[in-house]
mmCIF file of the N, C-alpha and C atoms, coordinates in Angstrom:
data_MODEL
# 
_entry.id   MODEL 
# 
loop_
_atom_site.group_PDB 
_atom_site.id 
_atom_site.type_symbol 
_atom_site.label_atom_id 
_atom_site.label_alt_id 
_atom_site.label_comp_id 
_atom_site.label_asym_id 
_atom_site.label_entity_id 
_atom_site.label_seq_id 
_atom_site.pdbx_PDB_ins_code 
_atom_site.Cartn_x 
_atom_site.Cartn_y 
_atom_site.Cartn_z 
_atom_site.occupancy 
_atom_site.B_iso_or_equiv 
_atom_site.pdbx_formal_charge 
_atom_site.auth_seq_id 
_atom_site.auth_comp_id 
_atom_site.auth_asym_id 
_atom_site.auth_atom_id 
_atom_site.pdbx_PDB_model_num 
ATOM 1   N N  . MET A 1 1  ? 1.919  -1.219  -48.968 1.00 0.00 ? 1  MET A N  1 
ATOM 2   C CA . MET A 1 1  ? 2.795  -2.035  -49.760 1.00 0.00 ? 1  MET A CA 1 
ATOM 3   C C  . MET A 1 1  ? 2.720  -1.551  -51.209 1.00 0.00 ? 1  MET A C  1 
ATOM 4   N N  . LYS A 1 2  ? 3.867  -1.454  -51.836 1.00 0.00 ? 2  LYS A N  1 
ATOM 5   C CA . LYS A 1 2  ? 3.902  -1.005  -53.218 1.00 0.00 ? 2  LYS A CA 1 
ATOM 6   C C  . LYS A 1 2  ? 3.405  -2.100  -54.153 1.00 0.00 ? 2  LYS A C  1 
ATOM 7   N N  . ALA A 1 3  ? 2.879  -1.697  -55.283 1.00 0.00 ? 3  ALA A N  1 
ATOM 8   C CA . ALA A 1 3  ? 2.424  -2.664  -56.287 1.00 0.00 ? 3  ALA A CA 1 
ATOM 9   C C  . ALA A 1 3  ? 3.611  -3.371  -56.942 1.00 0.00 ? 3  ALA A C  1 
ATOM 10  N N  . GLU A 1 4  ? 4.746  -2.685  -57.004 1.00 0.00 ? 4  GLU A N  1 
ATOM 11  C CA . GLU A 1 4  ? 5.928  -3.264  -57.649 1.00 0.00 ? 4  GLU A CA 1 
ATOM 12  C C  . GLU A 1 4  ? 7.187  -2.742  -56.976 1.00 0.00 ? 4  GLU A C  1 
ATOM 13  N N  . TYR A 1 5  ? 8.180  -3.603  -56.854 1.00 0.00 ? 5  TYR A N  1 
ATOM 14  C CA . TYR A 1 5  ? 9.470  -3.224  -56.295 1.00 0.00 ? 5  TYR A CA 1 
ATOM 15  C C  . TYR A 1 5  ? 10.546 -3.479  -57.338 1.00 0.00 ? 5  TYR A C  1 
ATOM 16  N N  . ARG A 1 6  ? 11.536 -2.595  -57.378 1.00 0.00 ? 6  ARG A N  1 
ATOM 17  C CA . ARG A 1 6  ? 12.662 -2.751  -58.295 1.00 0.00 ? 6  ARG A CA 1 
ATOM 18  C C  . ARG A 1 6  ? 13.916 -3.020  -57.462 1.00 0.00 ? 6  ARG A C  1 
ATOM 19  N N  . PHE A 1 7  ? 14.548 -4.157  -57.693 1.00 0.00 ? 7  PHE A N  1 
ATOM 20  C CA . PHE A 1 7  ? 15.748 -4.529  -56.959 1.00 0.00 ? 7  PHE A CA 1 
ATOM 21  C C  . PHE A 1 7  ? 16.955 -4.448  -57.880 1.00 0.00 ? 7  PHE A C  1 
ATOM 22  N N  . ASP A 1 8  ? 18.072 -3.979  -57.336 1.00 0.00 ? 8  ASP A N  1 
ATOM 23  C CA . ASP A 1 8  ? 19.316 -3.902  -58.086 1.00 0.00 ? 8  ASP A CA 1 
ATOM 24  C C  . ASP A 1 8  ? 20.105 -5.183  -57.823 1.00 0.00 ? 8  ASP A C  1 
ATOM 25  N N  . TYR A 1 9  ? 19.876 -6.190  -58.660 1.00 0.00 ? 9  TYR A N  1 
ATOM 26  C CA . TYR A 1 9  ? 20.515 -7.486  -58.471 1.00 0.00 ? 9  TYR A CA 1 
ATOM 27  C C  . TYR A 1 9  ? 22.006 -7.472  -58.818 1.00 0.00 ? 9  TYR A C  1 
ATOM 28  N N  . SER A 1 10 ? 22.494 -6.397  -59.387 1.00 0.00 ? 10 SER A N  1 
ATOM 29  C CA . SER A 1 10 ? 23.926 -6.327  -59.691 1.00 0.00 ? 10 SER A CA 1 
ATOM 30  C C  . SER A 1 10 ? 24.756 -6.249  -58.407 1.00 0.00 ? 10 SER A C  1 
ATOM 31  N N  . LYS A 1 11 ? 24.125 -5.860  -57.299 1.00 0.00 ? 11 LYS A N  1 
ATOM 32  C CA . LYS A 1 11 ? 24.823 -5.756  -56.021 1.00 0.00 ? 11 LYS A CA 1 
ATOM 33  C C  . LYS A 1 11 ? 24.600 -6.985  -55.135 1.00 0.00 ? 11 LYS A C  1 
ATOM 34  N N  . SER A 1 12 ? 23.877 -7.968  -55.636 1.00 0.00 ? 12 SER A N  1 
ATOM 35  C CA . SER A 1 12 ? 23.584 -9.150  -54.822 1.00 0.00 ? 12 SER A CA 1 
ATOM 36  C C  . SER A 1 12 ? 24.818 -10.045 -54.679 1.00 0.00 ? 12 SER A C  1 
ATOM 37  N N  . LYS A 1 13 ? 24.837 -10.802 -53.589 1.00 0.00 ? 13 LYS A N  1 
ATOM 38  C CA . LYS A 1 13 ? 25.938 -11.717 -53.303 1.00 0.00 ? 13 LYS A CA 1 
ATOM 39  C C  . LYS A 1 13 ? 25.353 -13.101 -53.026 1.00 0.00 ? 13 LYS A C  1 
ATOM 40  N N  . PRO A 1 14 ? 26.105 -14.158 -53.317 1.00 0.00 ? 14 PRO A N  1 
ATOM 41  C CA . PRO A 1 14 ? 25.625 -15.501 -53.001 1.00 0.00 ? 14 PRO A CA 1 
ATOM 42  C C  . PRO A 1 14 ? 25.479 -15.674 -51.485 1.00 0.00 ? 14 PRO A C  1 
ATOM 43  N N  . ASN A 1 15 ? 24.543 -16.508 -51.082 1.00 0.00 ? 15 ASN A N  1 
ATOM 44  C CA . ASN A 1 15 ? 24.347 -16.798 -49.667 1.00 0.00 ? 15 ASN A CA 1 
ATOM 45  C C  . ASN A 1 15 ? 25.511 -17.663 -49.181 1.00 0.00 ? 15 ASN A C  1 
ATOM 46  N N  . ARG A 1 16 ? 26.342 -17.126 -48.315 1.00 0.00 ? 16 ARG A N  1 
ATOM 47  C CA . ARG A 1 16 ? 27.531 -17.852 -47.858 1.00 0.00 ? 16 ARG A CA 1 
ATOM 48  C C  . ARG A 1 16 ? 27.189 -19.006 -46.922 1.00 0.00 ? 16 ARG A C  1 
ATOM 49  N N  . PHE A 1 17 ? 25.961 -19.065 -46.436 1.00 0.00 ? 17 PHE A N  1 
ATOM 50  C CA . PHE A 1 17 ? 25.556 -20.137 -45.536 1.00 0.00 ? 17 PHE A CA 1 
ATOM 51  C C  . PHE A 1 17 ? 24.789 -21.244 -46.252 1.00 0.00 ? 17 PHE A C  1 
ATOM 52  N N  . ALA A 1 18 ? 24.475 -21.075 -47.512 1.00 0.00 ? 18 ALA A N  1 
ATOM 53  C CA . ALA A 1 18 ? 23.656 -22.036 -48.240 1.00 0.00 ? 18 ALA A CA 1 
ATOM 54  C C  . ALA A 1 18 ? 24.284 -23.426 -48.280 1.00 0.00 ? 18 ALA A C  1 
ATOM 55  N N  . SER A 1 19 ? 25.581 -23.521 -48.352 1.00 0.00 ? 19 SER A N  1 
ATOM 56  C CA . SER A 1 19 ? 26.229 -24.831 -48.424 1.00 0.00 ? 19 SER A CA 1 
ATOM 57  C C  . SER A 1 19 ? 26.133 -25.596 -47.103 1.00 0.00 ? 19 SER A C  1 
ATOM 58  N N  . GLN A 1 20 ? 25.843 -24.910 -46.002 1.00 0.00 ? 20 GLN A N  1 
ATOM 59  C CA . GLN A 1 20 ? 25.743 -25.556 -44.697 1.00 0.00 ? 20 GLN A CA 1 
ATOM 60  C C  . GLN A 1 20 ? 24.369 -26.181 -44.469 1.00 0.00 ? 20 GLN A C  1 
ATOM 61  N N  . ILE A 1 21 ? 23.413 -25.844 -45.303 1.00 0.00 ? 21 ILE A N  1 
ATOM 62  C CA . ILE A 1 21 ? 22.051 -26.333 -45.136 1.00 0.00 ? 21 ILE A CA 1 
ATOM 63  C C  . ILE A 1 21 ? 21.823 -27.511 -46.064 1.00 0.00 ? 21 ILE A C  1 
ATOM 64  N N  . GLY A 1 22 ? 21.510 -28.658 -45.479 1.00 0.00 ? 22 GLY A N  1 
ATOM 65  C CA . GLY A 1 22 ? 21.263 -29.868 -46.255 1.00 0.00 ? 22 GLY A CA 1 
ATOM 66  C C  . GLY A 1 22 ? 19.892 -29.844 -46.904 1.00 0.00 ? 22 GLY A C  1 
ATOM 67  N N  . PRO A 1 23 ? 19.643 -30.783 -47.809 1.00 0.00 ? 23 PRO A N  1 
ATOM 68  C CA . PRO A 1 23 ? 18.373 -30.804 -48.524 1.00 0.00 ? 23 PRO A CA 1 
ATOM 69  C C  . PRO A 1 23 ? 17.168 -31.100 -47.627 1.00 0.00 ? 23 PRO A C  1 
ATOM 70  N N  . ASP A 1 24 ? 17.377 -31.758 -46.485 1.00 0.00 ? 24 ASP A N  1 
ATOM 71  C CA . ASP A 1 24 ? 16.280 -32.079 -45.572 1.00 0.00 ? 24 ASP A CA 1 
ATOM 72  C C  . ASP A 1 24 ? 16.184 -31.104 -44.398 1.00 0.00 ? 24 ASP A C  1 
ATOM 73  N N  . THR A 1 25 ? 16.955 -30.026 -44.447 1.00 0.00 ? 25 THR A N  1 
ATOM 74  C CA . THR A 1 25 ? 16.977 -29.058 -43.363 1.00 0.00 ? 25 THR A CA 1 
ATOM 75  C C  . THR A 1 25 ? 15.905 -28.005 -43.563 1.00 0.00 ? 25 THR A C  1 
ATOM 76  N N  . ILE A 1 26 ? 15.271 -27.624 -42.452 1.00 0.00 ? 26 ILE A N  1 
ATOM 77  C CA . ILE A 1 26 ? 14.291 -26.547 -42.468 1.00 0.00 ? 26 ILE A CA 1 
ATOM 78  C C  . ILE A 1 26 ? 14.834 -25.426 -41.592 1.00 0.00 ? 26 ILE A C  1 
ATOM 79  N N  . ALA A 1 27 ? 14.912 -24.236 -42.122 1.00 0.00 ? 27 ALA A N  1 
ATOM 80  C CA . ALA A 1 27 ? 15.387 -23.092 -41.352 1.00 0.00 ? 27 ALA A CA 1 
ATOM 81  C C  . ALA A 1 27 ? 14.210 -22.478 -40.601 1.00 0.00 ? 27 ALA A C  1 
ATOM 82  N N  . VAL A 1 28 ? 14.433 -22.173 -39.321 1.00 0.00 ? 28 VAL A N  1 
ATOM 83  C CA . VAL A 1 28 ? 13.406 -21.582 -38.468 1.00 0.00 ? 28 VAL A CA 1 
ATOM 84  C C  . VAL A 1 28 ? 13.991 -20.324 -37.843 1.00 0.00 ? 28 VAL A C  1 
ATOM 85  N N  . VAL A 1 29 ? 13.227 -19.261 -37.830 1.00 0.00 ? 29 VAL A N  1 
ATOM 86  C CA . VAL A 1 29 ? 13.676 -18.006 -37.236 1.00 0.00 ? 29 VAL A CA 1 
ATOM 87  C C  . VAL A 1 29 ? 13.126 -17.917 -35.817 1.00 0.00 ? 29 VAL A C  1 
ATOM 88  N N  . LEU A 1 30 ? 14.006 -17.728 -34.853 1.00 0.00 ? 30 LEU A N  1 
ATOM 89  C CA . LEU A 1 30 ? 13.603 -17.610 -33.456 1.00 0.00 ? 30 LEU A CA 1 
ATOM 90  C C  . LEU A 1 30 ? 13.337 -16.153 -33.110 1.00 0.00 ? 30 LEU A C  1 
ATOM 91  N N  . GLU A 1 31 ? 12.350 -15.943 -32.275 1.00 0.00 ? 31 GLU A N  1 
ATOM 92  C CA . GLU A 1 31 ? 12.090 -14.599 -31.755 1.00 0.00 ? 31 GLU A CA 1 
ATOM 93  C C  . GLU A 1 31 ? 13.265 -14.217 -30.850 1.00 0.00 ? 31 GLU A C  1 
ATOM 94  N N  . PRO A 1 32 ? 13.561 -12.925 -30.715 1.00 0.00 ? 32 PRO A N  1 
ATOM 95  C CA . PRO A 1 32 ? 14.731 -12.495 -29.939 1.00 0.00 ? 32 PRO A CA 1 
ATOM 96  C C  . PRO A 1 32 ? 14.751 -13.019 -28.497 1.00 0.00 ? 32 PRO A C  1 
ATOM 97  N N  . ASP A 1 33 ? 13.599 -13.069 -27.826 1.00 0.00 ? 33 ASP A N  1 
ATOM 98  C CA . ASP A 1 33 ? 13.586 -13.547 -26.446 1.00 0.00 ? 33 ASP A CA 1 
ATOM 99  C C  . ASP A 1 33 ? 13.924 -15.033 -26.362 1.00 0.00 ? 33 ASP A C  1 
ATOM 100 N N  . VAL A 1 34 ? 13.527 -15.808 -27.348 1.00 0.00 ? 34 VAL A N  1 
ATOM 101 C CA . VAL A 1 34 ? 13.846 -17.231 -27.383 1.00 0.00 ? 34 VAL A CA 1 
ATOM 102 C C  . VAL A 1 34 ? 15.318 -17.417 -27.738 1.00 0.00 ? 34 VAL A C  1 
ATOM 103 N N  . ALA A 1 35 ? 15.819 -16.618 -28.656 1.00 0.00 ? 35 ALA A N  1 
ATOM 104 C CA . ALA A 1 35 ? 17.221 -16.714 -29.072 1.00 0.00 ? 35 ALA A CA 1 
ATOM 105 C C  . ALA A 1 35 ? 18.181 -16.394 -27.918 1.00 0.00 ? 35 ALA A C  1 
ATOM 106 N N  . LYS A 1 36 ? 17.727 -15.613 -26.944 1.00 0.00 ? 36 LYS A N  1 
ATOM 107 C CA . LYS A 1 36 ? 18.575 -15.322 -25.785 1.00 0.00 ? 36 LYS A CA 1 
ATOM 108 C C  . LYS A 1 36 ? 18.797 -16.562 -24.929 1.00 0.00 ? 36 LYS A C  1 
ATOM 109 N N  . VAL A 1 37 ? 17.848 -17.495 -24.968 1.00 0.00 ? 37 VAL A N  1 
ATOM 110 C CA . VAL A 1 37 ? 17.947 -18.712 -24.171 1.00 0.00 ? 37 VAL A CA 1 
ATOM 111 C C  . VAL A 1 37 ? 18.705 -19.801 -24.926 1.00 0.00 ? 37 VAL A C  1 
ATOM 112 N N  . PHE A 1 38 ? 18.430 -19.922 -26.209 1.00 0.00 ? 38 PHE A N  1 
ATOM 113 C CA . PHE A 1 38 ? 19.027 -20.964 -27.036 1.00 0.00 ? 38 PHE A CA 1 
ATOM 114 C C  . PHE A 1 38 ? 20.094 -20.341 -27.926 1.00 0.00 ? 38 PHE A C  1 
ATOM 115 N N  . HIS A 1 39 ? 21.346 -20.634 -27.633 1.00 0.00 ? 39 HIS A N  1 
ATOM 116 C CA . HIS A 1 39 ? 22.444 -19.988 -28.343 1.00 0.00 ? 39 HIS A CA 1 
ATOM 117 C C  . HIS A 1 39 ? 22.936 -20.760 -29.561 1.00 0.00 ? 39 HIS A C  1 
ATOM 118 N N  . SER A 1 40 ? 22.389 -21.953 -29.790 1.00 0.00 ? 40 SER A N  1 
ATOM 119 C CA . SER A 1 40 ? 22.817 -22.720 -30.958 1.00 0.00 ? 40 SER A CA 1 
ATOM 120 C C  . SER A 1 40 ? 21.697 -23.656 -31.385 1.00 0.00 ? 40 SER A C  1 
ATOM 121 N N  . SER A 1 41 ? 21.808 -24.165 -32.590 1.00 0.00 ? 41 SER A N  1 
ATOM 122 C CA . SER A 1 41 ? 20.815 -25.117 -33.080 1.00 0.00 ? 41 SER A CA 1 
ATOM 123 C C  . SER A 1 41 ? 20.879 -26.410 -32.278 1.00 0.00 ? 41 SER A C  1 
ATOM 124 N N  . ASP A 1 42 ? 22.059 -26.754 -31.755 1.00 0.00 ? 42 ASP A N  1 
ATOM 125 C CA . ASP A 1 42 ? 22.189 -27.961 -30.938 1.00 0.00 ? 42 ASP A CA 1 
ATOM 126 C C  . ASP A 1 42 ? 21.336 -27.875 -29.675 1.00 0.00 ? 42 ASP A C  1 
ATOM 127 N N  . THR A 1 43 ? 21.345 -26.716 -29.008 1.00 0.00 ? 43 THR A N  1 
ATOM 128 C CA . THR A 1 43 ? 20.550 -26.576 -27.784 1.00 0.00 ? 43 THR A CA 1 
ATOM 129 C C  . THR A 1 43 ? 19.056 -26.554 -28.101 1.00 0.00 ? 43 THR A C  1 
ATOM 130 N N  . VAL A 1 44 ? 18.669 -25.938 -29.191 1.00 0.00 ? 44 VAL A N  1 
ATOM 131 C CA . VAL A 1 44 ? 17.260 -25.937 -29.598 1.00 0.00 ? 44 VAL A CA 1 
ATOM 132 C C  . VAL A 1 44 ? 16.809 -27.355 -29.891 1.00 0.00 ? 44 VAL A C  1 
ATOM 133 N N  . ASN A 1 45 ? 17.588 -28.093 -30.679 1.00 0.00 ? 45 ASN A N  1 
ATOM 134 C CA . ASN A 1 45 ? 17.226 -29.461 -31.030 1.00 0.00 ? 45 ASN A CA 1 
ATOM 135 C C  . ASN A 1 45 ? 17.167 -30.364 -29.808 1.00 0.00 ? 45 ASN A C  1 
ATOM 136 N N  . ALA A 1 46 ? 18.099 -30.212 -28.877 1.00 0.00 ? 46 ALA A N  1 
ATOM 137 C CA . ALA A 1 46 ? 18.094 -31.030 -27.664 1.00 0.00 ? 46 ALA A CA 1 
ATOM 138 C C  . ALA A 1 46 ? 16.827 -30.771 -26.848 1.00 0.00 ? 46 ALA A C  1 
ATOM 139 N N  . PHE A 1 47 ? 16.453 -29.515 -26.719 1.00 0.00 ? 47 PHE A N  1 
ATOM 140 C CA . PHE A 1 47 ? 15.246 -29.187 -25.965 1.00 0.00 ? 47 PHE A CA 1 
ATOM 141 C C  . PHE A 1 47 ? 14.001 -29.724 -26.660 1.00 0.00 ? 47 PHE A C  1 
ATOM 142 N N  . LEU A 1 48 ? 13.912 -29.545 -27.958 1.00 0.00 ? 48 LEU A N  1 
ATOM 143 C CA . LEU A 1 48 ? 12.746 -30.035 -28.685 1.00 0.00 ? 48 LEU A CA 1 
ATOM 144 C C  . LEU A 1 48 ? 12.648 -31.557 -28.618 1.00 0.00 ? 48 LEU A C  1 
ATOM 145 N N  . ARG A 1 49 ? 13.767 -32.244 -28.707 1.00 0.00 ? 49 ARG A N  1 
ATOM 146 C CA . ARG A 1 49 ? 13.744 -33.709 -28.595 1.00 0.00 ? 49 ARG A CA 1 
ATOM 147 C C  . ARG A 1 49 ? 13.277 -34.147 -27.210 1.00 0.00 ? 49 ARG A C  1 
ATOM 148 N N  . SER A 1 50 ? 13.686 -33.423 -26.164 1.00 0.00 ? 50 SER A N  1 
ATOM 149 C CA . SER A 1 50 ? 13.230 -33.781 -24.814 1.00 0.00 ? 50 SER A CA 1 
ATOM 150 C C  . SER A 1 50 ? 11.738 -33.497 -24.660 1.00 0.00 ? 50 SER A C  1 
ATOM 151 N N  . ALA A 1 51 ? 11.244 -32.433 -25.268 1.00 0.00 ? 51 ALA A N  1 
ATOM 152 C CA . ALA A 1 51 ? 9.809  -32.132 -25.228 1.00 0.00 ? 51 ALA A CA 1 
ATOM 153 C C  . ALA A 1 51 ? 9.024  -33.198 -25.979 1.00 0.00 ? 51 ALA A C  1 
ATOM 154 N N  . ILE A 1 52 ? 9.539  -33.646 -27.113 1.00 0.00 ? 52 ILE A N  1 
ATOM 155 C CA . ILE A 1 52 ? 8.880  -34.701 -27.891 1.00 0.00 ? 52 ILE A CA 1 
ATOM 156 C C  . ILE A 1 52 ? 8.829  -35.993 -27.077 1.00 0.00 ? 52 ILE A C  1 
ATOM 157 N N  . ALA A 1 53 ? 9.939  -36.321 -26.417 1.00 0.00 ? 53 ALA A N  1 
ATOM 158 C CA . ALA A 1 53 ? 9.990  -37.537 -25.612 1.00 0.00 ? 53 ALA A CA 1 
ATOM 159 C C  . ALA A 1 53 ? 9.012  -37.450 -24.442 1.00 0.00 ? 53 ALA A C  1 
ATOM 160 N N  . ALA A 1 54 ? 8.906  -36.285 -23.817 1.00 0.00 ? 54 ALA A N  1 
ATOM 161 C CA . ALA A 1 54 ? 7.991  -36.117 -22.683 1.00 0.00 ? 54 ALA A CA 1 
ATOM 162 C C  . ALA A 1 54 ? 6.541  -36.264 -23.131 1.00 0.00 ? 54 ALA A C  1 
ATOM 163 N N  . VAL A 1 55 ? 6.209  -35.706 -24.265 1.00 0.00 ? 55 VAL A N  1 
ATOM 164 C CA . VAL A 1 55 ? 4.845  -35.807 -24.786 1.00 0.00 ? 55 VAL A CA 1 
ATOM 165 C C  . VAL A 1 55 ? 4.547  -37.251 -25.169 1.00 0.00 ? 55 VAL A C  1 
ATOM 166 N N  . ALA A 1 56 ? 5.506  -37.910 -25.818 1.00 0.00 ? 56 ALA A N  1 
ATOM 167 C CA . ALA A 1 56 ? 5.313  -39.305 -26.211 1.00 0.00 ? 56 ALA A CA 1 
ATOM 168 C C  . ALA A 1 56 ? 5.166  -40.198 -24.984 1.00 0.00 ? 56 ALA A C  1 
ATOM 169 N N  . ALA A 1 57 ? 5.911  -39.913 -23.912 1.00 0.00 ? 57 ALA A N  1 
ATOM 170 C CA . ALA A 1 57 ? 5.859  -40.715 -22.691 1.00 0.00 ? 57 ALA A CA 1 
ATOM 171 C C  . ALA A 1 57 ? 4.547  -40.519 -21.948 1.00 0.00 ? 57 ALA A C  1 
ATOM 172 N N  . SER A 1 58 ? 3.875  -39.393 -22.180 1.00 0.00 ? 58 SER A N  1 
ATOM 173 C CA . SER A 1 58 ? 2.614  -39.143 -21.470 1.00 0.00 ? 58 SER A CA 1 
ATOM 174 C C  . SER A 1 58 ? 1.492  -40.044 -21.968 1.00 0.00 ? 58 SER A C  1 
ATOM 175 N N  . GLY A 1 59 ? 1.680  -40.602 -23.173 1.00 0.00 ? 59 GLY A N  1 
ATOM 176 C CA . GLY A 1 59 ? 0.699  -41.513 -23.719 1.00 0.00 ? 59 GLY A CA 1 
ATOM 177 C C  . GLY A 1 59 ? -0.523 -40.840 -24.310 1.00 0.00 ? 59 GLY A C  1 
ATOM 178 N N  . LYS A 1 60 ? -0.519 -39.512 -24.333 1.00 0.00 ? 60 LYS A N  1 
ATOM 179 C CA . LYS A 1 60 ? -1.661 -38.792 -24.904 1.00 0.00 ? 60 LYS A CA 1 
ATOM 180 C C  . LYS A 1 60 ? -1.518 -38.750 -26.419 1.00 0.00 ? 60 LYS A C  1 
ATOM 181 N N  . PRO A 1 61 ? -2.616 -38.937 -27.156 1.00 0.00 ? 61 PRO A N  1 
ATOM 182 C CA . PRO A 1 61 ? -2.540 -38.869 -28.625 1.00 0.00 ? 61 PRO A CA 1 
ATOM 183 C C  . PRO A 1 61 ? -2.168 -37.464 -29.087 1.00 0.00 ? 61 PRO A C  1 
ATOM 184 N N  . GLN A 1 62 ? -1.416 -37.394 -30.151 1.00 0.00 ? 62 GLN A N  1 
ATOM 185 C CA . GLN A 1 62 ? -0.967 -36.127 -30.703 1.00 0.00 ? 62 GLN A CA 1 
ATOM 186 C C  . GLN A 1 62 ? -1.963 -35.578 -31.713 1.00 0.00 ? 62 GLN A C  1 
ATOM 187 N N  . LYS A 1 63 ? -2.157 -34.283 -31.709 1.00 0.00 ? 63 LYS A N  1 
ATOM 188 C CA . LYS A 1 63 ? -2.967 -33.621 -32.724 1.00 0.00 ? 63 LYS A CA 1 
ATOM 189 C C  . LYS A 1 63 ? -2.063 -33.133 -33.824 1.00 0.00 ? 63 LYS A C  1 
ATOM 190 N N  . ALA A 1 64 ? -2.544 -33.173 -35.051 1.00 0.00 ? 64 ALA A N  1 
ATOM 191 C CA . ALA A 1 64 ? -1.754 -32.718 -36.198 1.00 0.00 ? 64 ALA A CA 1 
ATOM 192 C C  . ALA A 1 64 ? -1.721 -31.225 -36.267 1.00 0.00 ? 64 ALA A C  1 
# 
């Protein structure tokens, strides 16, 4: 890794997706094999909510 990097910010562009992300949103990067299964944030969220419900229904205490 270099001690210092020089970036040419004159060629930078605004993030065109920034307006779609709300203040309470967290962006998560999926590994390619996972992204092949989940094609949208809706499917990821639905699966995670079902996993949360299954864990909560098991009655086992959650670890932080």
